[in-house]
N, C-alpha and C positions, 0 to 999 in steps of 0.2 A: 763259566766262560761267554756263556751268553748276557748274565748279566753285569760281565765285569765291560763287556762291550759297552751296554746301555749307562754304566755309569762313566766309561767313557766321554761317550755323548754327551750325557748330560753336562758333566767338568768343562767337557769344550764349548759348551753353550753360554754356560752361565758365565766361567771366567773371562771368557771373550767378551761380553758385553760388561761387564762389572770393571774391569780395566778401562773402558774406554771413555775418553776425556767426557761424553755425553752424559754418560752416566755423572759423572763426578758433579758438571754443569746440571741437571736437573736435580740430582740430590741436594745441592747449595740453594737451586733454586727456587725449591721447595717450602724451606726454612723461612726465605726472605719474603715467599708471597703471605705463608702463615704469621709471619710479623707483623705485615703491614696491614693485614686482618684486623690482627691484634692492636695497634700502636694506631692507624691511623684515623681512624673512627673519633676513638678519645682525643685525638692531638687537632683533626679538625675541629671539633664539638668546642675544645677549646680556644680557640684561634676563631672562632665566628661568633663564639660569646660574647664579644666587643660590639662584634658588629653587628652594624642595624641598616643594612641597605633601606629596610622597610621605611624609613624617616626620611631617606633622603628621595621624599618627592612633593610633585606638587598637587595640593586639592583644590578643585574646583566645585565650589560649594553652590549648589541652589536650591539648598532646603531652605531658605529663611530661617531656620532656627540657632542658628550658629553651628549648627553640626561638623562645619569642616574647623571650626576651632577647637570644639571637644576634642577630635580626631588628633588633630596634630598635638594639643596637650597631653594625650597619650601617647602618642608615637614616641613624644621626647621623653619620655619613663613615666609621665603620671605627675600628680599634683605631690604625692607622697613621696615617688621616687626618687632615683637621681637624672633629675631636670636639667635640663642644658637651655642654651641658646641655639643649637643646631637644630634641624629638622625637620619637617613639613614647612611650605609654605603654600600659606592658606589664599585664593583669590574666591572672595566672595563677588556674584556675577550674575544678572538676570539671566534669564534664556536667552533673549536677544544676543544677550556676548559670547554664548557657549561656542560658537561655532570661532569667532577668533582666539577665545581664551584656549580651546584645543589647540590651535594651531600652533603658539607660541609655545604650549606644553611640550608638542611634540618634536617641535625644535631642538628645546632643551635637551630632550631624550637623546636624540640625534649626535649633537654636541656630546654627549655626555656629563653635560651637567649637573643631572638630575636621571635616577632610575626610572621613573615616570608619573605617571599622573592617575588619581583618583578623580572621580564624579559620583558625588552626591549627589540628590534633590529630594523634593517630598514624598518620591514612590521609595525612596532609602529608609525615609521614617516609616512609612505604614508597611513594607514590607520585606527591609532589611537587605534588599538587593542594590548593590553599587556594579560600577562599573571603571574597571582599573585597564592603563594600556603601559607599558614599559618594556625595558630590556631584561628586566627578572621574572618574567611571565613564568620560566621554568622553575626557580626558585622556589620550592614547594614551604619553607620553614616560612619566609618571608610573605606567602601567599596566606600562608593558616596564619601569622601576626595582625597582615592587613582584615583578614573577615574576621577575626577575634576580636581588634579593636572595634570595627564598626558594629557587630554584633553587641558588645560593652555598653555602647555610646546611644546606638540606638534603644535599648532596654533601660539605659538611665533616664532618658527622653522619656519614655512612656512611665516611666515609675514617676519622676516627678510630675509630667500629667496627670497622672490619679493619684496623685498627697501622700505618696509612700516615700519615706527619708528615701534616695538614692545608695548612698550606704549602709543602712539595715537591708533593703532591697538588695543590695550586690552579694551581703554575707548569707542571703538566703539562698541567695540562687547562684554563687558560684562553686556550689559545693563538684569535686572532680570524683569519684569514686574510683577507687585502685584495688583490685583484687591481685595480691600477690598469689601466686601459685608453687606449689612444691608437690614433687611427685613423690607417691607413696609408691615401692616395690615391695616385694616375699622379704627381702633383709631390711625393709625398714623406711629411709627417706634416701632420697633418691636426688636432692637437688633442686635447684630451680626449675620448672615446666621450663620457661623460655630457654634457657640453657640447654635442656634436654632436647629441645626444638630444633635447637642450629648445631648441635653436635649431630643430633639423627641425619639431618643434612650434610654435614661433613664427614659423615660417613660411606653416606650413599654417594656422593661424590668424588669420593677418593677411589672406593672402588669401581666407580664406573671410570676416572679418568685412565685410573691403573690396569684395568683390564681392556679397554681401550686403545691406550695406547702398547702396552707389550703385546696385544692382539694383533695388533697391526704388524710390530715389529717379526711376529711369526710368521704372516704373509710374505712379506718383503724380504726374511733371512730363506723362505723356500723360495722365492723368485732368484735371489744372489745367486743359490750355491748352482740350480735349472741355469741361468745364463753362461756361467762361468764353466758348468762340466764339472763340478768339483763331487757331485751326485753320482755320478757314473761312477766313481771313484770309491766315493767311500760307499754306496750299495751294494758293491760288490763282495765288501766285508762283513758290514751290517742288515739286517732283515730289512723292509723299508718301517715294519711296523713298530720294530724298537729305536730306529733312526726318531721316526715323528713321536717317538713317547720321549725320547730322551730331549729332542728340542722344545716340547711343549715343557715338558718337568723345566728345564735348565731355565727357558723362559721367565716362566711362573714364578721360580727363585728369586730371582733379578727383582722382578717386582714386588714380591713380599718382600724380599731386602730392603729395599727403597721404600715400603711402606713403615718398615720398622724404624729405617733412618730416619724419616719424616717425623715422624710419633715421638719420638728420643728429642730432636729437637726442636721440635713445637714446644714439647713439655717442659726442656730447660729453658724456653723462649717466655715461656708462661710465669715463670718461676721468678725470671728478673723482669717483668713486664713492669711492674711498680715503682721500681728505681729508674730505671729509664724516662718512664713518663712523667715521674718527679721534676727530672732535670731539665726535661721540656718544658716544667710550669703547670703540666696536666695532671687532673686529679686521676686517679686509680678507683675503676666501677670493681668492686670485691665481684668474683666469680668463684662456685662452687662447680667444682667439674662434677661430672655424675659419674657414680661409680658403677666401674664395670667389673663384673665378679672373671674368675677364671674361666668358669664355662664358659659364659657370655662369650668371651674374648676368642675360648677356643670354635664355639660355633662359628662365629665370625672370619674367623682365617678359615673353615671348613667351606663356608660360604663362597670365600673370596678362591679357593683353591677349585676348585668345583667346577664354578663360575667361568676362572679363566682356562680350563680344560675345555668346557665346551664350548667357550668362541674363540680359543685357539685351534680346536678342530677344524673347526666351520674353514677359518680362516685359512688353514694349511689347506684344507682340502681347494679353498679356491687359489691359493697360490699354486699349486702342482698342477692346474687347468690353464694358467696363462703364460705368454710368452712374454710380456714388457710392462712399462710404468703406466703403459696408457690404458694396457685391458685392464690391468690393478685396479686403475679408480673406478673405474665401471661396474666390477665383477665384485667389490670389496660392498658396493653400497647396499645392496637388499641385508648384509650381517651390519654394518653400520647401522642401521636405521632400527634393526631392531633390536641391539642395544639402544641406541637415543629414546626410542619407545619407551623402555623402561625408567630412563630420568623422568619422561617429558613430566611424569604419574606423579614427581613425588612430591608436591604441592596437597595434591589430591589425595595423597594416603598422610602428609602430616597433618592436615585438617579431620580429617576419619580414619584413623589408623585399624577401626575397629570394624570398618566398613565392608561393604559386599565387595565395592572392586580392589578393597587392597587385598582381601581373602583370596581372589580369584587371582592376584596380579602374584601371591605370593605363592601359588601351586604351582605358575607356567614355569619351567627351565631355562627361557631367557630372559625373563623379568624376576625371578625370585631372588636371583646371587645379588641384586639391587636393592628389591621392595622389602623383602624378610627382613635382611640387618638395619634397614632405614623403619621399620615398625617394631621393631626388638627394642632401640633404642628411644624410643618416645612412648610406647604401652606393650604394659606385658602382651606375652603373645604366651597361648596354652603350648606345653611340651608339645602334643601332638600335631599341632599345627607346623611346628619348627621340624619335627622327624619327617611330617609326610613333604615341605618344600624342602627339604637335605634330600629325602630318597630322592622328589623328581627330579630336583638340580643333578645329582649322582647318575641318576637314569639316563638324563638330558647328555651330560658329560660322556660316558660311555658308549653311549650310541654316535656320538658326535666324532668323539676319537675312533670309534670303529670307523663307521661309514669314511671320517679324513684318511687313516693308514691306507682302504681300499681305493680310495680314488689317489692318494700318495703314491704307491709302488706302482702305477700304472701312467698316470700324469708326469710325474717325474721326466721319465725317458722318453717322454711327447713333445715333439717341436711343430713347428710348423702353425698349423691352421688353429684356430680354438675351436676346441671338441663342440660338439652340440650335447646337449642331456639327456638325448639318448645314447650318445658313446658315453657318456660318466655314468649312466646309470645299468651301461654293460660292464664295464669295468668293477664297477661294485659287486658286480653278480659273477664274474670270472673267477676260477678257482686255479 
């Protein structure tokens, strides 16, 4: 009988949210976001490939060794590349004419006729330092291309001055070492290291967003029942602990369902990625998705379930002590900060998955649901560490749900002023 009431609560919480239009919209929006991450970088890269904003500039040359002409030739495509007549306009001037030349160039930028202007002088030849002003200074690729052009042409001048053939010197100095990485696991080869890096980050973000969104959903559900006095009717037939457990399990099931749907849709979009990019004239970059074993998948699900129970319990406890949305925004902040602090360390964890910070955060119940799955997807983690992390989150979830149920049974029927911390502690100790 008791279990049937619990199942009835779980079914109600689950079906009520799954049938809502916002669940459908969020479920469809997820793949749109994933698709944007898959397609847009490749499409933007293909569109920008032919663009050359760094060539639409003025070059003010005070070097006295025709460095400006060399830079212009390079930015147009080089002496052996796709050379065009379009490109930088070079102004070879004396230092006395610098101020008027910069004023004219600044006016040209403000009128939108050019992107910017580059000033090179004798110091550029000696130190490689040049000065650029323009409307595209935040375009990293344009700035990198300008820096590379200056570096290469200054190097050619130095090679010529030392009597070395510039072509030979360029061949000797233009080596760009590239180290391709491949992850090895106990099961064998586990794909590209970079792909694992982004996959681990995606897993952490997915868990973080789902726990955050549906944890807040629990808080608002409790608050709504309290404001509409529905809880007074329900709690008369269902114990508060079962009502809270059913709410946490039901809402958690909705979050898990959405994750599964997102993953299925994401994999389907990955399969059709190449044909769609081909229609837009963009080349597809072959990607080898990391292999996730059934055991690893089950552990990731366990971290989500336990992590969600931990945070949902805390959110439910907060929801039962407040009376309005304004109070909810203030009261939820400590829990939100606790959750946000976990994802803030994601970059550090990715850089050093076996470091001391990673190990400590993997054992704390509030950060382990995010950090340990992140570590597991980018680096091998010993079974002992995983077991310790799971035990920590499980104990934390059990304590959070127990505390929440003690607060929930009293706070759900309390109205008026917001209780003090002392009152909340008395609710927990009350029999």
